[in-house]
N, CA, C, O and the ligand as a Tripos MOL2 file, in Angstrom:
@<TRIPOS>MOLECULE
protein
  225   223    57     0     0
PROTEIN
NO_CHARGES

@<TRIPOS>ATOM
      1 N          22.1770   -8.1900    0.0910 N.3       1 MET1
      2 CA         21.3850   -8.9270    1.0830 C.3       1 MET1
      3 C          20.6640   -8.0030    2.0330 C.2       1 MET1
      4 O          19.7610   -8.4360    2.7490 O.2       1 MET1
      5 N          21.0330   -6.7670    2.0550 N.am      2 ALA2
      6 CA         20.3020   -5.8240    2.9200 C.3       2 ALA2
      7 C          19.0380   -5.3920    2.2070 C.2       2 ALA2
      8 O          18.8340   -4.2150    1.9100 O.2       2 ALA2
      9 N          18.2120   -6.3580    1.9460 N.am      3 TYR3
     10 CA         17.0520   -6.1020    1.0970 C.3       3 TYR3
     11 C          15.8160   -5.8120    1.9170 C.2       3 TYR3
     12 O          14.8990   -5.1430    1.4420 O.2       3 TYR3
     13 N          15.7770   -6.3000    3.1290 N.am      4 GLN4
     14 CA         14.5520   -6.1840    3.9090 C.3       4 GLN4
     15 C          14.6110   -5.0020    4.8500 C.2       4 GLN4
     16 O          14.4810   -5.1530    6.0650 O.2       4 GLN4
     17 N          14.8000   -3.8660    4.3040 N.am      5 LYS5
     18 CA         14.8610   -2.6760    5.1530 C.3       5 LYS5
     19 C          13.4940   -2.3720    5.7070 C.2       5 LYS5
     20 O          13.3100   -2.2620    6.9190 O.2       5 LYS5
     21 N          12.5330   -2.2360    4.8090 N.am      6 ARG6
     22 CA         11.1930   -2.0100    5.3070 C.3       6 ARG6
     23 C          10.4530   -3.3300    5.3160 C.2       6 ARG6
     24 O          10.5280   -4.1180    4.3740 O.2       6 ARG6
     25 N           9.7630   -3.5420    6.3660 N.am      7 ARG7
     26 CA          9.1030   -4.8180    6.5450 C.3       7 ARG7
     27 C           7.7810   -4.8270    5.7860 C.2       7 ARG7
     28 O           6.9810   -3.8980    5.8990 O.2       7 ARG7
     29 N           7.5660   -5.8750    5.0230 N.am      8 LEU8
     30 CA          6.3180   -6.0060    4.2940 C.3       8 LEU8
     31 C           5.5670   -7.2290    4.7900 C.2       8 LEU8
     32 O           6.1460   -8.2880    5.0330 O.2       8 LEU8
     33 N           4.3090   -7.0580    4.9260 N.am      9 TYR9
     34 CA          3.4680   -8.1870    5.3070 C.3       9 TYR9
     35 C           3.0630   -8.9460    4.0520 C.2       9 TYR9
     36 O           2.5920   -8.3610    3.0770 O.2       9 TYR9
     37 N           3.2490  -10.2220    4.0970 N.am     10 ASP10
     38 CA          2.8430  -11.0460    2.9670 C.3      10 ASP10
     39 C           1.3440  -11.3130    3.0590 C.2      10 ASP10
     40 O           0.8820  -12.0190    3.9550 O.2      10 ASP10
     41 N           0.5980  -10.7460    2.1320 N.am     11 VAL11
     42 CA         -0.8550  -10.9050    2.1600 C.3      11 VAL11
     43 C          -1.3460  -11.6390    0.9200 C.2      11 VAL11
     44 O          -2.5300  -11.5950    0.5850 O.2      11 VAL11
     45 N          -0.4270  -12.3100    0.2480 N.am     12 SER12
     46 CA         -0.7990  -12.9720   -1.0080 C.3      12 SER12
     47 C          -1.8670  -14.0370   -0.7730 C.2      12 SER12
     48 O          -2.6510  -14.3440   -1.6710 O.2      12 SER12
     49 N          -1.8980  -14.5960    0.4260 N.am     13 HIS13
     50 CA         -2.8700  -15.6540    0.7090 C.3      13 HIS13
     51 C          -4.2590  -15.0850    0.9610 C.2      13 HIS13
     52 O          -5.2400  -15.8300    0.9890 O.2      13 HIS13
     53 N          -4.3500  -13.7690    1.1440 N.am     14 LEU14
     54 CA         -5.6450  -13.1510    1.4330 C.3      14 LEU14
     55 C          -6.4050  -12.7850    0.1720 C.2      14 LEU14
     56 O          -7.6090  -12.5330    0.2130 O.2      14 LEU14
     57 N          -5.7000  -12.7570   -0.9440 N.am     15 GLY15
     58 CA         -6.3650  -12.4040   -2.1930 C.3      15 GLY15
     59 C          -6.8930  -10.9870   -2.2010 C.2      15 GLY15
     60 O          -7.9760  -10.7250   -2.7250 O.2      15 GLY15
     61 N          -6.1430  -10.0840   -1.6300 N.am     16 LEU16
     62 CA         -6.5870   -8.6950   -1.5670 C.3      16 LEU16
     63 C          -6.4510   -8.0230   -2.9220 C.2      16 LEU16
     64 O          -5.5650   -8.3390   -3.7160 O.2      16 LEU16
     65 N          -7.3460   -7.1000   -3.1540 N.am     17 LYS17
     66 CA         -7.2740   -6.3110   -4.3800 C.3      17 LYS17
     67 C          -7.2420   -4.8480   -4.0150 C.2      17 LYS17
     68 O          -7.8240   -4.4130   -3.0220 O.2      17 LYS17
     69 N          -6.5540   -4.1150   -4.8360 N.am     18 CYS18
     70 CA         -6.5110   -2.6760   -4.6300 C.3      18 CYS18
     71 C          -7.9220   -2.1080   -4.7500 C.2      18 CYS18
     72 O          -8.6350   -2.4020   -5.7100 O.2      18 CYS18
     73 N          -8.3180   -1.3050   -3.7870 N.am     19 ALA19
     74 CA         -9.6710   -0.7600   -3.7750 C.3      19 ALA19
     75 C          -9.8610    0.2710   -4.8780 C.2      19 ALA19
     76 O         -10.9900    0.6650   -5.1700 O.2      19 ALA19
     77 N          -8.8020    0.6950   -5.4710 N.am     20 ASP20
     78 CA         -8.9020    1.7240   -6.5090 C.3      20 ASP20
     79 C          -8.8140    1.1250   -7.9080 C.2      20 ASP20
     80 O          -9.7410    1.2720   -8.7040 O.2      20 ASP20
     81 N          -7.7240    0.4620   -8.2070 N.am     21 CYS21
     82 CA         -7.5130   -0.0220   -9.5740 C.3      21 CYS21
     83 C          -7.7540   -1.5230   -9.6900 C.2      21 CYS21
     84 O          -7.8180   -2.0500  -10.8010 O.2      21 CYS21
     85 N          -7.8890   -2.2190   -8.5670 N.am     22 GLY22
     86 CA         -8.2590   -3.6280   -8.6030 C.3      22 GLY22
     87 C          -7.1060   -4.5880   -8.8370 C.2      22 GLY22
     88 O          -7.3260   -5.7800   -9.0500 O.2      22 GLY22
     89 N          -5.8970   -4.0920   -8.8020 N.am     23 VAL23
     90 CA         -4.7550   -4.9670   -9.0000 C.3      23 VAL23
     91 C          -4.5640   -5.8560   -7.7630 C.2      23 VAL23
     92 O          -4.9050   -5.4630   -6.6470 O.2      23 VAL23
     93 N          -4.0320   -7.0180   -7.9720 N.am     24 GLU24
     94 CA         -3.8140   -7.9200   -6.8480 C.3      24 GLU24
     95 C          -2.7080   -7.3990   -5.9470 C.2      24 GLU24
     96 O          -1.6880   -6.8930   -6.4130 O.2      24 GLU24
     97 N          -2.9300   -7.5330   -4.6620 N.am     25 ILE25
     98 CA         -1.9450   -7.0410   -3.6960 C.3      25 ILE25
     99 C          -1.3470   -8.2200   -2.9580 C.2      25 ILE25
    100 O          -2.0630   -9.0280   -2.3660 O.2      25 ILE25
    101 N          -0.0530   -8.3080   -2.9980 N.am     26 ARG26
    102 CA          0.6300   -9.4320   -2.3330 C.3      26 ARG26
    103 C           1.3840   -9.0000   -1.1030 C.2      26 ARG26
    104 O           1.6250   -9.7970   -0.1950 O.2      26 ARG26
    105 N           1.7510   -7.7530   -1.0730 N.am     27 GLU27
    106 CA          2.5010   -7.2840    0.0860 C.3      27 GLU27
    107 C           1.9700   -5.9350    0.5260 C.2      27 GLU27
    108 O           1.5710   -5.1060   -0.2920 O.2      27 GLU27
    109 N           1.9740   -5.7350    1.8110 N.am     28 LEU28
    110 CA          1.5570   -4.4510    2.3460 C.3      28 LEU28
    111 C           2.6030   -3.9710    3.3350 C.2      28 LEU28
    112 O           3.2120   -4.7770    4.0390 O.2      28 LEU28
    113 N           2.8110   -2.6860    3.3940 N.am     29 PRO29
    114 CA          3.7800   -2.1490    4.3650 C.3      29 PRO29
    115 C           3.1850   -2.0390    5.7560 C.2      29 PRO29
    116 O           3.8480   -1.5810    6.6870 O.2      29 PRO29
    117 N           1.9360   -2.4580    5.8970 N.am     30 PHE30
    118 CA          1.2990   -2.4110    7.2170 C.3      30 PHE30
    119 C           0.4540   -3.6630    7.3770 C.2      30 PHE30
    120 O           0.2000   -4.3880    6.4150 O.2      30 PHE30
    121 N           0.0340   -3.8980    8.5760 N.am     31 GLU31
    122 CA         -0.7600   -5.0920    8.8380 C.3      31 GLU31
    123 C          -2.1530   -4.9150    8.2600 C.2      31 GLU31
    124 O          -2.8150   -3.9190    8.5500 O.2      31 GLU31
    125 N          -2.6090   -5.8540    7.4530 N.am     32 PRO32
    126 CA         -3.9180   -5.6960    6.8260 C.3      32 PRO32
    127 C          -5.0380   -5.7810    7.8450 C.2      32 PRO32
    128 O          -5.0060   -6.5950    8.7680 O.2      32 PRO32
    129 N          -6.0370   -4.9140    7.6540 N.am     33 LYS33
    130 CA         -7.2120   -4.9230    8.5220 C.3      33 LYS33
    131 C          -8.4270   -5.2390    7.6730 C.2      33 LYS33
    132 O          -8.5430   -4.8030    6.5280 O.2      33 LYS33
    133 N          -9.3150   -5.9980    8.2550 N.am     34 ASP34
    134 CA        -10.4700   -6.4500    7.4870 C.3      34 ASP34
    135 C         -11.3400   -5.2990    7.0030 C.2      34 ASP34
    136 O         -11.8440   -5.3210    5.8800 O.2      34 ASP34
    137 N         -11.5100   -4.3140    7.8400 N.am     35 ASP35
    138 CA        -12.4910   -3.2780    7.5290 C.3      35 ASP35
    139 C         -11.8650   -2.0750    6.8480 C.2      35 ASP35
    140 O         -12.4630   -1.0000    6.7850 O.2      35 ASP35
    141 N         -10.6620   -2.2650    6.3400 N.am     36 ARG36
    142 CA        -10.0100   -1.1310    5.6960 C.3      36 ARG36
    143 C          -9.6790   -1.4690    4.2640 C.2      36 ARG36
    144 O          -9.1160   -2.5280    3.9890 O.2      36 ARG36
    145 N         -10.0200   -0.5880    3.3520 N.am     37 PRO37
    146 CA         -9.6110   -0.8230    1.9760 C.3      37 PRO37
    147 C          -8.1020   -0.7280    1.8530 C.2      37 PRO37
    148 O          -7.4500    0.0610    2.5360 O.2      37 PRO37
    149 N          -7.5740   -1.5360    0.9800 N.am     38 VAL38
    150 CA         -6.1340   -1.5050    0.7740 C.3      38 VAL38
    151 C          -5.8510   -1.0420   -0.6510 C.2      38 VAL38
    152 O          -6.6630   -1.2360   -1.5550 O.2      38 VAL38
    153 N          -4.7390   -0.4560   -0.8260 N.am     39 TYR39
    154 CA         -4.3720    0.0910   -2.1190 C.3      39 TYR39
    155 C          -2.9910   -0.4050   -2.5210 C.2      39 TYR39
    156 O          -2.1290   -0.6720   -1.6840 O.2      39 TYR39
    157 N          -2.8170   -0.5170   -3.8240 N.am     40 CYS40
    158 CA         -1.4990   -0.8740   -4.3070 C.3      40 CYS40
    159 C          -0.5630    0.3120   -4.0980 C.2      40 CYS40
    160 O          -0.9890    1.4000   -3.7100 O.2      40 CYS40
    161 N           0.6880    0.0850   -4.3560 N.am     41 GLN41
    162 CA          1.6560    1.1470   -4.0750 C.3      41 GLN41
    163 C           1.3660    2.4070   -4.8670 C.2      41 GLN41
    164 O           1.4720    3.5180   -4.3470 O.2      41 GLN41
    165 N           1.0020    2.2280   -6.1180 N.am     42 ASP42
    166 CA          0.7330    3.3950   -6.9520 C.3      42 ASP42
    167 C          -0.4220    4.2130   -6.3990 C.2      42 ASP42
    168 O          -0.3270    5.4310   -6.2490 O.2      42 ASP42
    169 N          -1.5100    3.5210   -6.1010 N.am     43 CYS43
    170 CA         -2.6950    4.2240   -5.6280 C.3      43 CYS43
    171 C          -2.4650    4.8000   -4.2350 C.2      43 CYS43
    172 O          -2.9420    5.8890   -3.9170 O.2      43 CYS43
    173 N          -1.7400    4.0690   -3.4220 N.am     44 ALA44
    174 CA         -1.4510    4.5770   -2.0830 C.3      44 ALA44
    175 C          -0.6550    5.8710   -2.1840 C.2      44 ALA44
    176 O          -0.8610    6.8160   -1.4220 O.2      44 ALA44
    177 N           0.2470    5.8830   -3.1370 N.am     45 ARG45
    178 CA          1.0530    7.0930   -3.3090 C.3      45 ARG45
    179 C           0.1940    8.2460   -3.7900 C.2      45 ARG45
    180 O           0.3630    9.3900   -3.3670 O.2      45 ARG45
    181 N          -0.7340    7.9210   -4.6870 N.am     46 LYS46
    182 CA         -1.6050    8.9720   -5.2040 C.3      46 LYS46
    183 C          -2.4940    9.5270   -4.1100 C.2      46 LYS46
    184 O          -2.7970   10.7200   -4.0720 O.2      46 LYS46
    185 N          -2.9110    8.6240   -3.2120 N.am     47 ARG47
    186 CA         -3.8550    9.0430   -2.1890 C.3      47 ARG47
    187 C          -3.1740    9.7290   -1.0230 C.2      47 ARG47
    188 O          -3.8160   10.4250   -0.2370 O.2      47 ARG47
    189 N          -1.9090    9.5350   -0.9180 N.am     48 ARG48
    190 CA         -1.2010   10.1260    0.2070 C.3      48 ARG48
    191 C          -1.3380   11.6510    0.1510 C.2      48 ARG48
    192 O          -1.2280   12.2400   -0.9240 O.2      48 ARG48
    193 N          -1.5700   12.2700    1.2610 N.am     49 PRO49
    194 CA         -1.7040   13.7290    1.2470 C.3      49 PRO49
    195 C          -0.4500   14.3690    0.7010 C.2      49 PRO49
    196 O           0.6600   13.9510    1.0300 O.2      49 PRO49
    197 N          -0.6160   15.3570   -0.1120 N.am     50 PRO50
    198 CA          0.5500   15.9970   -0.7290 C.3      50 PRO50
    199 C           1.4620   16.6050    0.3190 C.2      50 PRO50
    200 O           1.0170   17.1510    1.3290 O.2      50 PRO50
    201 N           2.7220   16.4940    0.0510 N.am     51 GLN51
    202 CA          3.6600   17.0810    0.9930 C.3      51 GLN51
    203 C           3.5750   18.5950    0.8930 C.2      51 GLN51
    204 O           3.2710   19.1680   -0.1530 O.2      51 GLN51
    205 N           3.8470   19.1830    1.9790 N.am     52 ASN52
    206 CA          3.6310   20.6340    2.0630 C.3      52 ASN52
    207 C           4.4310   21.3730    1.0020 C.2      52 ASN52
    208 O           5.6130   21.6790    1.1630 O.2      52 ASN52
    209 N           3.7500   21.6350   -0.0580 N.am     53 ARG53
    210 CA          4.3920   22.3920   -1.1270 C.3      53 ARG53
    211 C           3.7560   23.7580   -1.1940 C.2      53 ARG53
    212 O           2.9420   24.0380   -2.0740 O.2      53 ARG53
    213 N           4.1170   24.5680   -0.3020 N.am     54 ILE54
    214 CA          3.5340   25.8940   -0.3140 C.3      54 ILE54
    215 C           4.5770   26.8570   -0.8380 C.2      54 ILE54
    216 O           5.0510   27.7620   -0.1510 O.2      54 ILE54
    217 N           4.9030   26.6130   -2.0810 N.am     55 PHE55
    218 CA          5.8750   27.5110   -2.7380 C.3      55 PHE55
    219 C           5.1220   28.5420   -3.5390 C.2      55 PHE55
    220 O           4.2910   28.2000   -4.3810 O.2      55 PHE55
    221 N           5.3940   29.7430   -3.2950 N.am     56 ARG56
    222 CA          4.8230   30.7590   -4.1680 C.3      56 ARG56
    223 C           5.6880   31.9900   -4.1090 C.2      56 ARG56
    224 O           5.3940   32.9830   -4.7740 O.2      56 ARG56
    225 ZN         -4.1860    0.4680   -7.2580 Zn       57 ZN57
@<TRIPOS>BOND
     1     1     2 1
     2     2     3 1
     3     3     4 2
     4     3     5 am
     5     5     6 1
     6     6     7 1
     7     7     8 2
     8     7     9 am
     9     9    10 1
    10    10    11 1
    11    11    12 2
    12    11    13 am
    13    13    14 1
    14    14    15 1
    15    15    16 2
    16    15    17 am
    17    17    18 1
    18    18    19 1
    19    19    20 2
    20    19    21 am
    21    21    22 1
    22    22    23 1
    23    23    24 2
    24    23    25 am
    25    25    26 1
    26    26    27 1
    27    27    28 2
    28    27    29 am
    29    29    30 1
    30    30    31 1
    31    31    32 2
    32    31    33 am
    33    33    34 1
    34    34    35 1
    35    35    36 2
    36    35    37 am
    37    37    38 1
    38    38    39 1
    39    39    40 2
    40    39    41 am
    41    41    42 1
    42    42    43 1
    43    43    44 2
    44    43    45 am
    45    45    46 1
    46    46    47 1
    47    47    48 2
    48    47    49 am
    49    49    50 1
    50    50    51 1
    51    51    52 2
    52    51    53 am
    53    53    54 1
    54    54    55 1
    55    55    56 2
    56    55    57 am
    57    57    58 1
    58    58    59 1
    59    59    60 2
    60    59    61 am
    61    61    62 1
    62    62    63 1
    63    63    64 2
    64    63    65 am
    65    65    66 1
    66    66    67 1
    67    67    68 2
    68    67    69 am
    69    69    70 1
    70    70    71 1
    71    71    72 2
    72    71    73 am
    73    73    74 1
    74    74    75 1
    75    75    76 2
    76    75    77 am
    77    77    78 1
    78    78    79 1
    79    79    80 2
    80    79    81 am
    81    81    82 1
    82    82    83 1
    83    83    84 2
    84    83    85 am
    85    85    86 1
    86    86    87 1
    87    87    88 2
    88    87    89 am
    89    89    90 1
    90    90    91 1
    91    91    92 2
    92    91    93 am
    93    93    94 1
    94    94    95 1
    95    95    96 2
    96    95    97 am
    97    97    98 1
    98    98    99 1
    99    99   100 2
   100    99   101 am
   101   101   102 1
   102   102   103 1
   103   103   104 2
   104   103   105 am
   105   105   106 1
   106   106   107 1
   107   107   108 2
   108   107   109 am
   109   109   110 1
   110   110   111 1
   111   111   112 2
   112   111   113 am
   113   113   114 1
   114   114   115 1
   115   115   116 2
   116   115   117 am
   117   117   118 1
   118   118   119 1
   119   119   120 2
   120   119   121 am
   121   121   122 1
   122   122   123 1
   123   123   124 2
   124   123   125 am
   125   125   126 1
   126   126   127 1
   127   127   128 2
   128   127   129 am
   129   129   130 1
   130   130   131 1
   131   131   132 2
   132   131   133 am
   133   133   134 1
   134   134   135 1
   135   135   136 2
   136   135   137 am
   137   137   138 1
   138   138   139 1
   139   139   140 2
   140   139   141 am
   141   141   142 1
   142   142   143 1
   143   143   144 2
   144   143   145 am
   145   145   146 1
   146   146   147 1
   147   147   148 2
   148   147   149 am
   149   149   150 1
   150   150   151 1
   151   151   152 2
   152   151   153 am
   153   153   154 1
   154   154   155 1
   155   155   156 2
   156   155   157 am
   157   157   158 1
   158   158   159 1
   159   159   160 2
   160   159   161 am
   161   161   162 1
   162   162   163 1
   163   163   164 2
   164   163   165 am
   165   165   166 1
   166   166   167 1
   167   167   168 2
   168   167   169 am
   169   169   170 1
   170   170   171 1
   171   171   172 2
   172   171   173 am
   173   173   174 1
   174   174   175 1
   175   175   176 2
   176   175   177 am
   177   177   178 1
   178   178   179 1
   179   179   180 2
   180   179   181 am
   181   181   182 1
   182   182   183 1
   183   183   184 2
   184   183   185 am
   185   185   186 1
   186   186   187 1
   187   187   188 2
   188   187   189 am
   189   189   190 1
   190   190   191 1
   191   191   192 2
   192   191   193 am
   193   193   194 1
   194   194   195 1
   195   195   196 2
   196   195   197 am
   197   197   198 1
   198   198   199 1
   199   199   200 2
   200   199   201 am
   201   201   202 1
   202   202   203 1
   203   203   204 2
   204   203   205 am
   205   205   206 1
   206   206   207 1
   207   207   208 2
   208   207   209 am
   209   209   210 1
   210   210   211 1
   211   211   212 2
   212   211   213 am
   213   213   214 1
   214   214   215 1
   215   215   216 2
   216   215   217 am
   217   217   218 1
   218   218   219 1
   219   219   220 2
   220   219   221 am
   221   221   222 1
   222   222   223 1
   223   223   224 2
@<TRIPOS>SUBSTRUCTURE
     1 MET1         2 RESIDUE 1 A MET
     2 ALA2         6 RESIDUE 1 A ALA
     3 TYR3        10 RESIDUE 1 A TYR
     4 GLN4        14 RESIDUE 1 A GLN
     5 LYS5        18 RESIDUE 1 A LYS
     6 ARG6        22 RESIDUE 1 A ARG
     7 ARG7        26 RESIDUE 1 A ARG
     8 LEU8        30 RESIDUE 1 A LEU
     9 TYR9        34 RESIDUE 1 A TYR
    10 ASP10       38 RESIDUE 1 A ASP
    11 VAL11       42 RESIDUE 1 A VAL
    12 SER12       46 RESIDUE 1 A SER
    13 HIS13       50 RESIDUE 1 A HIS
    14 LEU14       54 RESIDUE 1 A LEU
    15 GLY15       58 RESIDUE 1 A GLY
    16 LEU16       62 RESIDUE 1 A LEU
    17 LYS17       66 RESIDUE 1 A LYS
    18 CYS18       70 RESIDUE 1 A CYS
    19 ALA19       74 RESIDUE 1 A ALA
    20 ASP20       78 RESIDUE 1 A ASP
    21 CYS21       82 RESIDUE 1 A CYS
    22 GLY22       86 RESIDUE 1 A GLY
    23 VAL23       90 RESIDUE 1 A VAL
    24 GLU24       94 RESIDUE 1 A GLU
    25 ILE25       98 RESIDUE 1 A ILE
    26 ARG26      102 RESIDUE 1 A ARG
    27 GLU27      106 RESIDUE 1 A GLU
    28 LEU28      110 RESIDUE 1 A LEU
    29 PRO29      114 RESIDUE 1 A PRO
    30 PHE30      118 RESIDUE 1 A PHE
    31 GLU31      122 RESIDUE 1 A GLU
    32 PRO32      126 RESIDUE 1 A PRO
    33 LYS33      130 RESIDUE 1 A LYS
    34 ASP34      134 RESIDUE 1 A ASP
    35 ASP35      138 RESIDUE 1 A ASP
    36 ARG36      142 RESIDUE 1 A ARG
    37 PRO37      146 RESIDUE 1 A PRO
    38 VAL38      150 RESIDUE 1 A VAL
    39 TYR39      154 RESIDUE 1 A TYR
    40 CYS40      158 RESIDUE 1 A CYS
    41 GLN41      162 RESIDUE 1 A GLN
    42 ASP42      166 RESIDUE 1 A ASP
    43 CYS43      170 RESIDUE 1 A CYS
    44 ALA44      174 RESIDUE 1 A ALA
    45 ARG45      178 RESIDUE 1 A ARG
    46 LYS46      182 RESIDUE 1 A LYS
    47 ARG47      186 RESIDUE 1 A ARG
    48 ARG48      190 RESIDUE 1 A ARG
    49 PRO49      194 RESIDUE 1 A PRO
    50 PRO50      198 RESIDUE 1 A PRO
    51 GLN51      202 RESIDUE 1 A GLN
    52 ASN52      206 RESIDUE 1 A ASN
    53 ARG53      210 RESIDUE 1 A ARG
    54 ILE54      214 RESIDUE 1 A ILE
    55 PHE55      218 RESIDUE 1 A PHE
    56 ARG56      222 RESIDUE 1 A ARG
    57 ZN57       225 GROUP 0 **** ****
């Protein structure tokens, strides 16, 4: 039952689509804004800046 750790906004009624791959988006981890493209989890992860991997 401890399922709702991170809060998701239900945006299924907005009919949002991922700006990258076009998949339907039903939940967002942040409040949706009209003037901002939204991405599905996969694309959001891809777009996220890489974590500091300065291994050499
Ligand atoms: Zn996507």
